[in-house]
N, CA, C and O atoms as CSV, one atom per row, in Angstrom:
chain,resi,resn,atom,element,x,y,z
A,1,MET,N,N,9.175,-17.589,-14.407
A,1,MET,CA,C,10.064,-16.580,-13.874
A,1,MET,C,C,9.198,-15.333,-13.518
A,1,MET,O,O,8.361,-14.904,-14.313
A,2,PRO,N,N,9.423,-14.766,-12.306
A,2,PRO,CA,C,8.690,-13.594,-11.851
A,2,PRO,C,C,8.908,-12.404,-12.776
A,2,PRO,O,O,9.901,-12.305,-13.497
A,3,MET,N,N,7.920,-11.498,-12.717
A,3,MET,CA,C,7.957,-10.325,-13.555
A,3,MET,C,C,8.488,-9.199,-12.702
A,3,MET,O,O,8.142,-9.080,-11.527
A,4,ASP,N,N,9.341,-8.360,-13.304
A,4,ASP,CA,C,9.987,-7.241,-12.589
A,4,ASP,C,C,8.976,-6.037,-12.530
A,4,ASP,O,O,8.247,-5.800,-13.494
A,5,ALA,N,N,8.947,-5.321,-11.444
A,5,ALA,CA,C,8.045,-4.169,-11.259
A,5,ALA,C,C,8.233,-3.145,-12.327
A,5,ALA,O,O,7.254,-2.529,-12.749
A,6,ARG,N,N,9.489,-2.915,-12.810
A,6,ARG,CA,C,9.750,-1.990,-13.859
A,6,ARG,C,C,9.153,-2.350,-15.183
A,6,ARG,O,O,8.764,-1.503,-15.988
A,7,GLU,N,N,9.096,-3.706,-15.382
A,7,GLU,CA,C,8.448,-4.189,-16.654
A,7,GLU,C,C,6.919,-3.988,-16.609
A,7,GLU,O,O,6.302,-3.677,-17.628
A,8,ILE,N,N,6.318,-4.168,-15.425
A,8,ILE,CA,C,4.898,-3.934,-15.247
A,8,ILE,C,C,4.593,-2.448,-15.562
A,8,ILE,O,O,3.672,-2.142,-16.319
A,9,GLU,N,N,5.391,-1.530,-14.961
A,9,GLU,CA,C,5.218,-0.156,-15.177
A,9,GLU,C,C,5.394,0.258,-16.567
A,9,GLU,O,O,4.658,1.101,-17.079
A,10,ARG,N,N,6.416,-0.353,-17.232
A,10,ARG,CA,C,6.673,-0.011,-18.672
A,10,ARG,C,C,5.494,-0.426,-19.558
A,10,ARG,O,O,5.064,0.341,-20.419
A,11,LEU,N,N,4.990,-1.597,-19.354
A,11,LEU,CA,C,3.830,-2.032,-20.169
A,11,LEU,C,C,2.647,-1.181,-19.945
A,11,LEU,O,O,1.966,-0.857,-20.917
A,12,ILE,N,N,2.338,-0.790,-18.765
A,12,ILE,CA,C,1.190,0.158,-18.503
A,12,ILE,C,C,1.440,1.470,-19.100
A,12,ILE,O,O,0.531,2.000,-19.738
A,13,ARG,N,N,2.570,2.052,-18.966
A,13,ARG,CA,C,2.922,3.371,-19.547
A,13,ARG,C,C,2.925,3.371,-21.057
A,13,ARG,O,O,2.576,4.373,-21.682
A,14,ASP,N,N,3.333,2.205,-21.679
A,14,ASP,CA,C,3.271,2.078,-23.127
A,14,ASP,C,C,1.838,2.230,-23.628
A,14,ASP,O,O,1.598,2.869,-24.653
A,15,ALA,N,N,0.865,1.629,-22.886
A,15,ALA,CA,C,-0.563,1.685,-23.276
A,15,ALA,C,C,-1.210,2.967,-22.798
A,15,ALA,O,O,-2.159,3.444,-23.420
A,16,LEU,N,N,-0.736,3.522,-21.739
A,16,LEU,CA,C,-1.365,4.696,-21.211
A,16,LEU,C,C,-0.261,5.770,-20.878
A,16,LEU,O,O,0.133,5.947,-19.725
A,17,PRO,N,N,0.188,6.439,-21.907
A,17,PRO,CA,C,1.367,7.346,-21.716
A,17,PRO,C,C,1.200,8.428,-20.647
A,17,PRO,O,O,2.181,8.840,-20.026
A,18,ASP,N,N,-0.033,8.890,-20.428
A,18,ASP,CA,C,-0.273,9.933,-19.418
A,18,ASP,C,C,-0.350,9.400,-17.961
A,18,ASP,O,O,-0.476,10.177,-17.015
A,19,ALA,N,N,-0.275,8.127,-17.814
A,19,ALA,CA,C,-0.590,7.473,-16.541
A,19,ALA,C,C,0.475,7.790,-15.479
A,19,ALA,O,O,1.671,7.866,-15.763
A,20,GLN,N,N,-0.026,7.976,-14.213
A,20,GLN,CA,C,0.776,7.964,-13.069
A,20,GLN,C,C,0.748,6.555,-12.523
A,20,GLN,O,O,-0.329,6.086,-12.155
A,21,VAL,N,N,1.844,5.860,-12.448
A,21,VAL,CA,C,1.813,4.490,-12.077
A,21,VAL,C,C,2.723,4.271,-10.869
A,21,VAL,O,O,3.875,4.704,-10.877
A,22,THR,N,N,2.195,3.575,-9.787
A,22,THR,CA,C,2.912,3.196,-8.699
A,22,THR,C,C,2.789,1.708,-8.524
A,22,THR,O,O,1.676,1.184,-8.486
A,23,ILE,N,N,3.934,0.989,-8.412
A,23,ILE,CA,C,3.969,-0.448,-8.300
A,23,ILE,C,C,4.660,-0.771,-6.969
A,23,ILE,O,O,5.728,-0.240,-6.666
A,24,ARG,N,N,4.019,-1.665,-6.169
A,24,ARG,CA,C,4.617,-2.180,-4.890
A,24,ARG,C,C,4.677,-3.691,-4.948
A,24,ARG,O,O,3.703,-4.327,-5.351
A,25,ASP,N,N,5.804,-4.290,-4.553
A,25,ASP,CA,C,5.936,-5.678,-4.411
A,25,ASP,C,C,5.426,-6.056,-3.049
A,25,ASP,O,O,6.063,-5.757,-2.038
A,26,LEU,N,N,4.283,-6.713,-3.006
A,26,LEU,CA,C,3.606,-7.038,-1.781
A,26,LEU,C,C,4.303,-8.039,-0.861
A,26,LEU,O,O,4.291,-7.910,0.363
A,27,ALA,N,N,4.896,-9.017,-1.485
A,27,ALA,CA,C,5.424,-10.146,-0.711
A,27,ALA,C,C,6.927,-10.218,-0.815
A,27,ALA,O,O,7.526,-11.050,-0.134
A,28,GLY,N,N,7.572,-9.407,-1.617
A,28,GLY,CA,C,9.005,-9.425,-1.767
A,28,GLY,C,C,9.473,-10.618,-2.628
A,28,GLY,O,O,10.655,-10.961,-2.647
A,29,ASP,N,N,8.505,-11.243,-3.342
A,29,ASP,CA,C,8.856,-12.374,-4.172
A,29,ASP,C,C,8.775,-12.201,-5.650
A,29,ASP,O,O,9.002,-13.139,-6.413
A,30,GLY,N,N,8.439,-10.958,-6.076
A,30,GLY,CA,C,8.302,-10.696,-7.459
A,30,GLY,C,C,7.115,-11.326,-8.150
A,30,GLY,O,O,7.024,-11.326,-9.377
A,31,ASP,N,N,6.221,-11.853,-7.369
A,31,ASP,CA,C,4.977,-12.456,-7.878
A,31,ASP,C,C,3.724,-11.799,-7.493
A,31,ASP,O,O,2.692,-12.002,-8.134
A,32,HIS,N,N,3.766,-11.017,-6.470
A,32,HIS,CA,C,2.561,-10.435,-5.860
A,32,HIS,C,C,2.776,-8.900,-5.742
A,32,HIS,O,O,3.543,-8.412,-4.912
A,33,TYR,N,N,2.068,-8.192,-6.602
A,33,TYR,CA,C,2.216,-6.753,-6.699
A,33,TYR,C,C,0.920,-6.022,-6.445
A,33,TYR,O,O,-0.159,-6.599,-6.580
A,34,ALA,N,N,1.012,-4.770,-6.081
A,34,ALA,CA,C,-0.147,-3.854,-6.049
A,34,ALA,C,C,0.206,-2.643,-6.997
A,34,ALA,O,O,1.316,-2.112,-6.958
A,35,ALA,N,N,-0.704,-2.275,-7.770
A,35,ALA,CA,C,-0.507,-1.148,-8.710
A,35,ALA,C,C,-1.646,-0.121,-8.550
A,35,ALA,O,O,-2.826,-0.457,-8.451
A,36,THR,N,N,-1.219,1.134,-8.533
A,36,THR,CA,C,-2.053,2.236,-8.553
A,36,THR,C,C,-1.833,2.946,-9.893
A,36,THR,O,O,-0.722,3.373,-10.209
A,37,VAL,N,N,-2.921,3.061,-10.678
A,37,VAL,CA,C,-2.778,3.692,-12.023
A,37,VAL,C,C,-3.845,4.803,-12.107
A,37,VAL,O,O,-5.036,4.578,-11.894
A,38,VAL,N,N,-3.353,6.001,-12.427
A,38,VAL,CA,C,-4.239,7.173,-12.597
A,38,VAL,C,C,-3.992,7.641,-14.019
A,38,VAL,O,O,-2.856,7.912,-14.408
A,39,SER,N,N,-5.097,7.738,-14.814
A,39,SER,CA,C,-5.006,8.133,-16.222
A,39,SER,C,C,-6.315,8.745,-16.669
A,39,SER,O,O,-7.390,8.262,-16.316
A,40,GLU,N,N,-6.220,9.809,-17.447
A,40,GLU,CA,C,-7.422,10.450,-18.090
A,40,GLU,C,C,-8.138,9.464,-18.940
A,40,GLU,O,O,-9.345,9.610,-19.131
A,41,ALA,N,N,-7.479,8.458,-19.472
A,41,ALA,CA,C,-8.089,7.429,-20.308
A,41,ALA,C,C,-9.238,6.669,-19.579
A,41,ALA,O,O,-10.086,6.048,-20.218
A,42,PHE,N,N,-9.236,6.740,-18.215
A,42,PHE,CA,C,-10.220,6.032,-17.432
A,42,PHE,C,C,-11.462,6.850,-17.223
A,42,PHE,O,O,-12.484,6.305,-16.807
A,43,ARG,N,N,-11.419,8.173,-17.499
A,43,ARG,CA,C,-12.580,9.027,-17.285
A,43,ARG,C,C,-13.808,8.578,-17.994
A,43,ARG,O,O,-13.787,8.369,-19.207
A,44,GLY,N,N,-14.900,8.419,-17.255
A,44,GLY,CA,C,-16.170,7.987,-17.804
A,44,GLY,C,C,-16.292,6.484,-17.939
A,44,GLY,O,O,-17.332,5.996,-18.380
A,45,LYS,N,N,-15.290,5.752,-17.582
A,45,LYS,CA,C,-15.342,4.244,-17.703
A,45,LYS,C,C,-15.560,3.694,-16.294
A,45,LYS,O,O,-15.121,4.250,-15.287
A,46,SER,N,N,-16.287,2.530,-16.294
A,46,SER,CA,C,-16.502,1.810,-15.077
A,46,SER,C,C,-15.246,1.272,-14.501
A,46,SER,O,O,-14.251,1.217,-15.223
A,47,ARG,N,N,-15.197,0.874,-13.287
A,47,ARG,CA,C,-13.997,0.265,-12.652
A,47,ARG,C,C,-13.621,-0.977,-13.406
A,47,ARG,O,O,-12.435,-1.219,-13.629
A,48,VAL,N,N,-14.592,-1.780,-13.810
A,48,VAL,CA,C,-14.241,-2.956,-14.617
A,48,VAL,C,C,-13.602,-2.630,-15.844
A,48,VAL,O,O,-12.600,-3.258,-16.184
A,49,GLN,N,N,-14.104,-1.648,-16.600
A,49,GLN,CA,C,-13.493,-1.239,-17.856
A,49,GLN,C,C,-12.068,-0.700,-17.629
A,49,GLN,O,O,-11.186,-0.958,-18.448
A,50,GLN,N,N,-11.830,0.028,-16.556
A,50,GLN,CA,C,-10.551,0.523,-16.219
A,50,GLN,C,C,-9.553,-0.583,-16.018
A,50,GLN,O,O,-8.437,-0.550,-16.538
A,51,HIS,N,N,-9.995,-1.605,-15.221
A,51,HIS,CA,C,-9.131,-2.672,-14.995
A,51,HIS,C,C,-8.833,-3.518,-16.251
A,51,HIS,O,O,-7.722,-4.020,-16.418
A,52,GLN,N,N,-9.819,-3.664,-17.108
A,52,GLN,CA,C,-9.601,-4.358,-18.367
A,52,GLN,C,C,-8.494,-3.647,-19.186
A,52,GLN,O,O,-7.607,-4.290,-19.747
A,53,ILE,N,N,-8.575,-2.345,-19.231
A,53,ILE,CA,C,-7.574,-1.561,-19.960
A,53,ILE,C,C,-6.133,-1.912,-19.458
A,53,ILE,O,O,-5.219,-2.124,-20.254
A,54,VAL,N,N,-5.978,-1.964,-18.129
A,54,VAL,CA,C,-4.674,-2.292,-17.539
A,54,VAL,C,C,-4.297,-3.719,-17.827
A,54,VAL,O,O,-3.140,-3.986,-18.149
A,55,TYR,N,N,-5.230,-4.658,-17.725
A,55,TYR,CA,C,-4.948,-6.086,-18.015
A,55,TYR,C,C,-4.517,-6.207,-19.465
A,55,TYR,O,O,-3.566,-6.933,-19.753
A,56,GLN,N,N,-5.179,-5.523,-20.388
A,56,GLN,CA,C,-4.821,-5.573,-21.809
A,56,GLN,C,C,-3.388,-5.043,-21.998
A,56,GLN,O,O,-2.648,-5.550,-22.841
A,57,ALA,N,N,-2.998,-4.020,-21.211
A,57,ALA,CA,C,-1.689,-3.465,-21.322
A,57,ALA,C,C,-0.601,-4.424,-20.899
A,57,ALA,O,O,0.551,-4.322,-21.319
A,58,LEU,N,N,-0.994,-5.345,-20.067
A,58,LEU,CA,C,-0.026,-6.332,-19.493
A,58,LEU,C,C,0.209,-7.489,-20.531
A,58,LEU,O,O,1.056,-8.352,-20.298
A,59,LYS,N,N,-0.527,-7.500,-21.645
A,59,LYS,CA,C,-0.307,-8.427,-22.713
A,59,LYS,C,C,-0.249,-9.869,-22.324
A,59,LYS,O,O,0.683,-10.591,-22.678
A,60,GLY,N,N,-1.236,-10.280,-21.601
A,60,GLY,CA,C,-1.398,-11.682,-21.293
A,60,GLY,C,C,-0.489,-12.241,-20.132
A,60,GLY,O,O,-0.456,-13.444,-19.873
A,61,GLN,N,N,0.216,-11.335,-19.475
A,61,GLN,CA,C,1.152,-11.754,-18.414
A,61,GLN,C,C,0.449,-12.203,-17.178
A,61,GLN,O,O,1.033,-12.952,-16.396
A,62,MET,N,N,-0.828,-11.774,-16.938
A,62,MET,CA,C,-1.535,-12.072,-15.720
A,62,MET,C,C,-1.784,-13.588,-15.681
A,62,MET,O,O,-2.264,-14.181,-16.647
A,63,GLY,N,N,-1.447,-14.186,-14.551
A,63,GLY,CA,C,-1.577,-15.623,-14.365
A,63,GLY,C,C,-0.380,-16.448,-14.889
A,63,GLY,O,O,-0.260,-17.653,-14.670
A,64,GLY,N,N,0.469,-15.728,-15.575
A,64,GLY,CA,C,1.721,-16.353,-16.063
A,64,GLY,C,C,2.837,-15.862,-15.250
A,64,GLY,O,O,2.981,-16.202,-14.076
A,65,ALA,N,N,3.711,-14.982,-15.930
A,65,ALA,CA,C,4.778,-14.363,-15.273
A,65,ALA,C,C,4.399,-13.501,-14.097
A,65,ALA,O,O,5.133,-13.347,-13.121
A,66,LEU,N,N,3.205,-12.942,-14.242
A,66,LEU,CA,C,2.650,-12.061,-13.140
A,66,LEU,C,C,1.553,-12.845,-12.435
A,66,LEU,O,O,0.469,-13.032,-12.986
A,67,HIS,N,N,1.833,-13.307,-11.209
A,67,HIS,CA,C,0.915,-14.217,-10.542
A,67,HIS,C,C,-0.288,-13.401,-9.943
A,67,HIS,O,O,-1.438,-13.794,-10.144
A,68,ALA,N,N,-0.047,-12.333,-9.253
A,68,ALA,CA,C,-1.126,-11.533,-8.645
A,68,ALA,C,C,-0.867,-10.070,-8.652
A,68,ALA,O,O,0.243,-9.604,-8.397
A,69,LEU,N,N,-1.943,-9.328,-8.958
A,69,LEU,CA,C,-1.863,-7.883,-9.044
A,69,LEU,C,C,-3.120,-7.260,-8.436
A,69,LEU,O,O,-4.217,-7.387,-8.982
A,70,ALA,N,N,-2.943,-6.589,-7.307
A,70,ALA,CA,C,-4.000,-5.880,-6.658
A,70,ALA,C,C,-4.034,-4.527,-7.344
A,70,ALA,O,O,-3.020,-3.829,-7.351
A,71,LEU,N,N,-5.148,-4.134,-7.916
A,71,LEU,CA,C,-5.230,-2.995,-8.828
A,71,LEU,C,C,-6.139,-1.936,-8.288
A,71,LEU,O,O,-7.253,-2.224,-7.852
A,72,GLN,N,N,-5.657,-0.664,-8.314
A,72,GLN,CA,C,-6.539,0.503,-7.975
A,72,GLN,C,C,-6.350,1.430,-9.173
A,72,GLN,O,O,-5.230,1.782,-9.545
A,73,THR,N,N,-7.476,1.811,-9.760
A,73,THR,CA,C,-7.383,2.756,-10.890
A,73,THR,C,C,-8.372,3.939,-10.671
A,73,THR,O,O,-9.394,3.844,-9.991
A,74,SER,N,N,-7.968,5.041,-11.307
A,74,SER,CA,C,-8.901,6.216,-11.310
A,74,SER,C,C,-8.478,7.162,-12.379
A,74,SER,O,O,-7.391,7.044,-12.946
A,75,ALA,N,N,-9.348,8.114,-12.659
A,75,ALA,CA,C,-9.074,9.132,-13.669
A,75,ALA,C,C,-8.533,10.355,-13.013
A,75,ALA,O,O,-8.330,11.362,-13.690
A,76,GLY,N,N,-8.289,10.327,-11.733
A,76,GLY,CA,C,-7.823,11.539,-11.012
A,76,GLY,C,C,-8.967,12.433,-10.653
A,76,GLY,O,O,-10.140,12.094,-10.807
A,77,PRO,N,N,-8.597,13.561,-10.179
A,77,PRO,CA,C,-9.665,14.513,-9.733
A,77,PRO,C,C,-10.505,14.970,-10.915
A,77,PRO,O,O,-10.033,14.996,-12.052
A,78,ALA,N,N,-11.753,15.328,-10.641
A,78,ALA,CA,C,-12.674,15.780,-11.688
A,78,ALA,C,C,-12.243,17.237,-12.055
A,78,ALA,O,O,-11.783,17.999,-11.204
A,79,PRO,N,N,-12.409,17.573,-13.321
A,79,PRO,CA,C,-12.029,18.851,-13.770
A,79,PRO,C,C,-12.846,19.963,-13.024
A,79,PRO,O,O,-14.032,19.803,-12.736
A,80,GLU,N,N,-12.148,21.086,-12.734
A,80,GLU,CA,C,-12.822,22.205,-12.081
A,80,GLU,C,C,-13.796,22.854,-13.019
A,80,GLU,O,O,-13.506,23.019,-14.204
A,81,PRO,N,N,-14.957,23.229,-12.506
A,81,PRO,CA,C,-15.978,23.914,-13.358
A,81,PRO,C,C,-15.403,25.319,-13.729
A,81,PRO,O,O,-14.743,25.979,-12.927
A,82,ASP,N,N,-15.688,25.721,-14.959
A,82,ASP,CA,C,-15.365,27.075,-15.442
A,82,ASP,C,C,-16.520,27.924,-15.138
A,82,ASP,O,O,-17.437,28.044,-15.951
A,83,THR,N,N,-16.517,28.557,-13.933
A,83,THR,CA,C,-17.670,29.279,-13.500
A,83,THR,C,C,-18.029,30.497,-14.379
A,83,THR,O,O,-19.177,30.940,-14.421
A,84,ALA,N,N,-17.008,31.018,-15.076
A,84,ALA,CA,C,-17.294,32.174,-15.909
A,84,ALA,C,C,-18.166,31.790,-17.124
A,84,ALA,O,O,-18.958,32.591,-17.621
A,85,LYS,N,N,-17.990,30.540,-17.580
A,85,LYS,CA,C,-18.737,30.089,-18.723
A,85,LYS,C,C,-19.895,29.115,-18.335
A,85,LYS,O,O,-20.755,28.793,-19.154
A,86,GLY,N,N,-19.878,28.687,-17.119
A,86,GLY,CA,C,-20.992,27.827,-16.569
A,86,GLY,C,C,-20.921,26.370,-17.010
A,86,GLY,O,O,-21.945,25.687,-17.028
A,87,TYR,N,N,-19.762,25.889,-17.359
A,87,TYR,CA,C,-19.656,24.466,-17.712
A,87,TYR,C,C,-18.223,23.980,-17.360
A,87,TYR,O,O,-17.299,24.748,-17.093
A,88,VAL,N,N,-18.133,22.621,-17.387
A,88,VAL,CA,C,-16.870,21.976,-17.030
A,88,VAL,C,C,-16.093,21.816,-18.314
A,88,VAL,O,O,-16.641,21.413,-19.340
A,89,LEU,N,N,-14.787,22.142,-18.250
A,89,LEU,CA,C,-13.894,21.957,-19.372
A,89,LEU,C,C,-13.343,20.578,-19.408
A,89,LEU,O,O,-12.562,20.248,-20.301
């Protein structure tokens, strides 16, 4: 049985509460999704590590109820330097 986009979003938000999550159904069939996930938890991690965090959040649904997920992840914009103190917060 296909996985609902809201369920995908809920699983990701449960694991990454600060995440901005966008889910799109690519084929209209409930099996092929694209997800964009932005979370501070990704800062300093490689793209592979970021994707692993999301796959872990999906609790083994990839390849089962969730057939395909095109994934884009990021930590968002870099913090602005605090020029008065000379370092990044």
